[in-house]
ZAMARGU-4260 file (C-alpha; in steps of 0.2 Angstrom, whole numbers, plus 5000, padded with zeros to 4 digits):
<rodrens>
0) 3975/5385/4655 | 3976/5365/4649 | 3967/5357/4637 | 3970/5342/4625 | 3963/5338/4610
5) 3966/5320/4608 | 3960/5305/4616 | 3961/5308/4637 | 3961/5289/4641 | 3979/5289/4634
10) 3984/5302/4648 | 3973/5291/4661 | 3983/5276/4656 | 4000/5285/4658 | 3995/5292/4674
15) 3991/5276/4681 | 4007/5268/4676 | 4017/5285/4684 | 4006/5281/4700 | 4010/5263/4703
20) 4028/5268/4702 | 4024/5281/4714 | 4015/5269/4726 | 4030/5256/4724 | 4042/5271/4729
25) 4033/5274/4744 | 4032/5256/4750 | 4050/5255/4748 | 4053/5273/4757 | 4037/5279/4767
30) 4046/5294/4773 | 4041/5300/4755 | 4024/5300/4760 | 4028/5314/4772 | 4034/5324/4760
35) 4021/5322/4749 | 4010/5327/4762 | 4018/5343/4765 | 4016/5347/4747 | 3998/5345/4746
40) 3993/5361/4753 | 4005/5371/4740 | 3998/5361/4725 | 3979/5366/4730 | 3983/5382/4730
45) 3995/5384/4715 | 3982/5375/4704 | 3967/5383/4712 | 3973/5401/4710 | 3982/5398/4691
50) 3965/5393/4686 | 3956/5407/4694 | 3967/5419/4688 | 3964/5412/4670 | 3945/5414/4672
55) 3947/5431/4680 | 3958/5438/4665 | 3946/5432/4654 | 3931/5439/4662 | 3939/5457/4662
60) 3940/5456/4645 | 3922/5453/4643 | 3921/5434/4642 | 3910/5427/4655 | 3911/5409/4651
65) 3923/5403/4665 | 3909/5412/4678 | 3894/5404/4671 | 3904/5388/4673 | 3908/5391/4689
70) 3924/5392/4690 | 3927/5411/4695 | 3930/5401/4713 | 3945/5398/4724 | 3937/5382/4730
75) 3950/5368/4725 | 3938/5355/4719 | 3932/5365/4705 | 3949/5367/4696 | 3959/5350/4701
80) 3962/5338/4686 | 3967/5321/4692 | 3983/5318/4681 | 3988/5336/4683 | 3987/5336/4702
85) 3997/5320/4703 | 4011/5327/4693 | 4013/5343/4703 | 4012/5332/4717 | 4026/5319/4712
90) 4037/5329/4700 | 4034/5348/4704 | 4027/5354/4688 | 4008/5349/4682 | 3991/5359/4677
95) 3973/5360/4683 | 3956/5356/4674 | 3955/5369/4660 | 3945/5385/4661 | 3935/5387/4647
100) 3935/5405/4636 | 3928/5411/4622 | 3939/5422/4614 | 3926/5431/4603 | 3918/5437/4619
105) 3934/5448/4621 | 3933/5467/4621 | 3936/5475/4604 | 3949/5485/4609 | 3963/5471/4605
110) 3965/5458/4594 | 3959/5438/4599 | 3977/5433/4598 | 3983/5445/4612 | 3968/5442/4623
115) 3971/5425/4623 | 3989/5429/4626 | 3984/5439/4641 | 3972/5426/4648 | 3985/5413/4646
120) 4000/5421/4654 | 3987/5428/4668 | 3990/5409/4676 | 4008/5407/4678 | 4009/5428/4683
125) 3998/5422/4698 | 4009/5409/4703 | 4024/5419/4701 | 4015/5431/4712 | 4010/5418/4725
130) 4028/5413/4726 | 4034/5429/4731 | 4020/5431/4744 | 4025/5413/4751 | 4043/5417/4751
135) 4040/5433/4762 | 4029/5423/4774 | 4043/5410/4776 | 4056/5422/4781 | 4044/5432/4791
140) 4038/5417/4802 | 4057/5412/4802 | 4063/5428/4809 | 4051/5431/4822 | 4054/5414/4828
145) 4072/5415/4828 | 4071/5399/4815 | 4088/5397/4803 | 4085/5394/4785 | 4100/5388/4778
150) 4103/5388/4759 | 4116/5377/4749 | 4120/5371/4733 | 4114/5355/4740 | 4096/5360/4745
155) 4087/5371/4759 | 4087/5366/4776 | 4078/5372/4792 | 4087/5372/4807 | 4075/5372/4822
160) 4070/5359/4836 | 4054/5365/4836 | 4043/5352/4825 | 4028/5363/4822 | 4040/5378/4816
165) 4048/5365/4804 | 4030/5357/4798 | 4025/5376/4794 | 4040/5381/4785 | 4043/5367/4776
170) 4024/5369/4770 | 4029/5388/4765 | 4044/5382/4756 | 4035/5368/4745 | 4021/5380/4741
175) 4034/5394/4736 | 4043/5379/4724 | 4028/5371/4718 | 4020/5389/4712 | 4036/5393/4703
180) 4037/5374/4695 | 4018/5377/4689 | 4022/5395/4683 | 4039/5390/4673 | 4031/5372/4667
185) 4017/5381/4659 | 4028/5395/4650 | 4035/5380/4638 | 4030/5385/4621 | 4021/5369/4617
190) 4002/5366/4614 | 3994/5364/4627 | 4003/5374/4639 | 4000/5392/4641 | 4016/5396/4633
195) 4010/5392/4615 | 3996/5406/4617 | 4008/5419/4624 | 4020/5418/4611 | 4009/5419/4597
200) 4007/5439/4596 | 4025/5438/4594 | 4027/5427/4579 | 4027/5432/4561 | 4012/5428/4551
205) 4021/5413/4542 | 4026/5406/4558 | 4010/5406/4567 | 4003/5396/4552 | 4015/5383/4552
210) 4012/5382/4571 | 3993/5381/4569 | 3996/5369/4555 | 4008/5357/4564 | 3997/5358/4581
215) 3995/5340/4583 | 4014/5337/4581 | 4018/5349/4596 | 4004/5340/4606 | 4014/5322/4602
220) 4032/5331/4605 | 4025/5338/4623 | 4018/5319/4627 | 4037/5313/4624 | 4045/5327/4633
225) 4032/5323/4647 | 4034/5304/4649 | 4052/5304/4646 | 4055/5317/4660 | 4065/5328/4649
230) 4052/5342/4654 | 4057/5341/4670 | 4076/5341/4666 | 4071/5356/4656 | 4063/5367/4668
235) 4071/5362/4684 | 4087/5373/4682 | 4073/5389/4679 | 4065/5381/4695 | 4082/5381/4704
240) 4086/5396/4699 | 4072/5407/4704 | 4068/5398/4721 | 4087/5402/4726 | 4086/5418/4720
245) 4069/5422/4730 | 4074/5413/4745 | 4092/5424/4745 | 4081/5439/4743 | 4070/5435/4758
250) 4086/5432/4768 | 4093/5448/4762 | 4077/5459/4766 | 4075/5451/4783 | 4094/5452/4789
255) 4096/5432/4791
</rodrens>
């Protein structure tokens, strides 16, 4: 769930500048375009299921806003945000078009605050589940085709002479990492990311009030860490750690 309360034109200007740098990068190193294309399926799946999970969780809690807006859908074009999709493709973290919800419609069996936390965590949780599923599929395919997947501190390597198999497994590995990236990124406890609502039920009353009263400051902080690349530096160790852990588990399960 991702929603900006300031002028989005600023974001599009930033995205335009980033896109220019990406185009220049491709012009000097066309081979990177191949990597981008192999990441595209993972991006579509990650964003689509992330946003669907938000809407589905809200619907289960009694709010049909997302359903009425056609967001309980697995059609990627219902969920893609130009900026967030670009970021996810080129940086490994990003977001989808925000799913609108109305917490006042949530079941009265819990507070609106807890309801918002559940709806917010549904997106990242879905991404982590998908990462596990893609890991299992990756090693099942590799095991059945005798493809070697080598994991080292420098990266993941696919040892096969079959180009088609190499492409398929690369897409699966990229999908795993992208889902981890989207899940981890959205857990950062800064507005407008999901993490800012997930932590709310656990904060003392005064901390909640201070957090809400200074929300605009946190938006600015988010923009700064996003533009400067600090966000990537913060979450990269977590993404790499989770990814390597899943891949090592996959190798262990399939005895590779």
